[in-house]
N, C-alpha and C positions, 0 to 999 in steps of 0.2 A: 624159622616157618622151610621146609619144603616146599616145592613148586612141581608138581604133577604133569607131566602134559597124556593125554590122553587121545588114542583112537578111536572110533566108536563107528557100529552102522543103525540106522535105525528104519523102520517101517513109519512114515508120517501119515497112516492112513488115519487115524487115530488120532494125529497132534494139534491142535492149533498153534504150528508155525515151532519155529525154535525158541524166539522169544517172551522171557516173561509177561503174561498180560493176567490180569484178575479177573478171576473164576475161569480162568483156562486151563484146559492141562496141555503144556508146553514141554519140551525135550529140556529147556535151560530149568526149569524148575524140580524136573521129574529128577537130575543129575543131580540139582543143587539139592533135596532132599537127601539123600543117598550120600555124598560125601558130608555134608551135617550130624548122617547119622552117623557116618563110622567116623568124626572126629567128634560126637558126642556134644552134640548140636553146645559149641562155645559160644560165647557173647562180643562183636559180633558176627552175623553168620557168615559163614564162609561162601565167596562167589566164583561160579564156574564162571568163564571166559571163551565163549566158541570164536571161533574162526571167522563165521559168520552169521547170519539167519539163511533159514528154509523156512518160508511160507507155509500156510496148511497143505498139507499131501504132501507134499514133498521128502521124498527119502535119501539117507545118505550112506553109502557103502561106505565112506574114510573121511566122516569128518572130524575135527580136532578140539579138542580145548584144554587147556590149563585151570589149575586152583593152587590153592597156598594155604597147606594145612602143617599144622605143631606136632602132628606125627613121623614118623618115617615107618614104611612099609618097603621091603623089597618090589621091586614091578610086578612081581607076578600075584605076591600077596595084597596087592593093592585091586590087580586086575579079579581077580579071585574075590575081593569084599566087594566092590563094588558090583558085578555081575549076581554076584548072591542075593543082594539088595534089587535090583534095578527089575522093573516088569522082562518082560518076554522081549514086551515089542526095542528093544535099546538090546545093544549087545557093547562091552566093552572088547575093544579088540587088541588093546595093547596100552599098560601104562609107562610112563619113565616117567626118573625123576629127574630133571633137566634144571642147568643153570637163572638163578633171577630172572634174568634179562629176557628171559626166551619170554613171548606173546604169542597167543592164539591169533589174533588178527593182526598186528603190527608186523610179524615176524614172517609170516607169508611173503615167496614168491610170488608164485601163478596156485590159479585151481583151474583144474578140468570138471566140467560137467555130461553126463551125458542126458540124452534124450529117446523115450524109447516111443517108437507109433506102430501102433498094431495095423495090420493092412485087409484083417479078415471083415469079410460081406455086413457083418455085425460085429455088436459090441462083444466080448468075451466076456461072461460073468463076473471069471477068474481072473482077469488080468485088468479088468475095470480100475482095481485101484493100483494100477503097477504100469500103466501105460495108456499113451493118448488115443484114435479112435479116428482113423484118418483111412475111407473105403476108397478114396478113388487112386487109380493107376498115378505113379508119379515116376518121372525119368532121372535116374539118379546124378548122369551124367549133367542136366540142366541146373539139379540143383548145387554140384559141386563148384561148377563154372561162378554162379551166381554167388557163392560163398566166398570166393576168393576179394571178391569185391566187399566183406567185413570182413577182412583180413589185414592187421597193423594196427596202427594205432588213429581213429575218426573218433569223433563225436555223435556220440551217438543217440541225440536228444529227442531222434524218433524211437527208437528201440526200447524205450525207460517208463514205464509208467508211471499215470501218476502219483502224487505219494511217497516217491521217491526224495527223500534228505541228501542225497550228494551234494558238493558241495561243487564237482566239474563232472562233466558227464563224456568228459576226452577218457577211453579204456584202450587197452592195446590187446587185441586177441591173434595170440599165434598162431595155432592151427586151429582148423573146423575139420574134418574127417565127418564125411558120411556111407554108411553100410547097408547093405540087408543084411539081415539075417534068413535066412530060407527057412530053415528049421522051424522058428518061431511067429514067420510070414510078419515080420520085423521090420522098419527102415528104424537105423542109429542112428544121432548124430551127436556126435565127438568136440567139447569148445575146452580151449586150453587158454589162456589170459590171466592177465596182472591183477583181475578182477570184474567181477560184472555189477549191472544198475539192474536196480529193482524190475525183478519180469522180465529183463533183458534176452536171458535164451526161450525162453517162450515165447515170447514175439519174434525172434529170427528163426526158429525153427514153426512159427504161424508161414512166417512171408515166405522162408527156405518151400515149404510145403505147395504152396500157392504157385510157385515157378514150377514144382518140379511135379504138378495139376495142369500147368499152361494158362493158369488164370493169372499170372504178369511176366512180361520178357523178361528174359535172362538180364539187363542191363541194367535193370528197375532198380536195385542196390544203390548205384551213385543215386541218381535220382533225390529217392529217402531219403538217403543220408544227410544232402543237401541241402535239404527239404525244412529239416531241423523242427520236423511236424511230429507229433505222437500219431495222429490221424492216416497220416501216408504211409505207417506201416499197417495199419488197420488193425489185424488178429490179437489173441495172446491166445498159445498152446493150451492146456491144464494142465494141473501142479502134478499130477497124477502121474507123468513119464521121467519126472525130474528128477535127475541122480544128483548130486555129489558125491562123485567117484576117489578123486584126491584133493591136497593141500599141498602145496608142494614146500618145503622151508629149504632146501637148495644143500644145507649141512644136519648131520650127522648129532642132535642134539643129547642125546641119552647120556645118562652117568653112572656109574658103576652103585 
């Protein structure tokens, strides 16, 4: 068996998330169908293992997955073969033959997510599936100060949605950057960490927007973290503004 690592982008608008669900269109099922077609539908079917799940409506710029297939193709041939089968809302950017000990989920060191917030007066119909909308003026410096309190290793119980299956809510956030895209009239958040809990990024964004709009004090992050109470963080930003930007494995896994 040959193990391939694929790096791919998708528009999450018309997917019911990444993970396979009965009678739902998902990224994982769509990839699985394509891989098994290339492999001539073996029994049992080949599984595609992603670096992690994304919810319905969430997008990816560089998601990663792996699969094992009984046929050897060059990296570029595999990329082209998959793209010739897949729908237009998924693009394989790179396919790499890797060692069998590579695992898309367990080999990952860190992930980076981006969140885009449109600040127009009204919802832009051409951006509504690709950004959140928050029309109120926000102070970036206040949000940056509050974000410092989220950086580091913390118990993020207050920032995880119900339904999480994580055994521990302790995670490490390495960096948070907040910038303004003047051309697009957007506020852009980037989060890098060793892993993120269910809806964690979306809850943190909503929290920071409240700080930026003067609806919370800057130092409220300390109180909310200490409370370990989801209701204290209040809101969850919509899925449409969230993008998985990068999965970092720390090494070059590609084989010739």
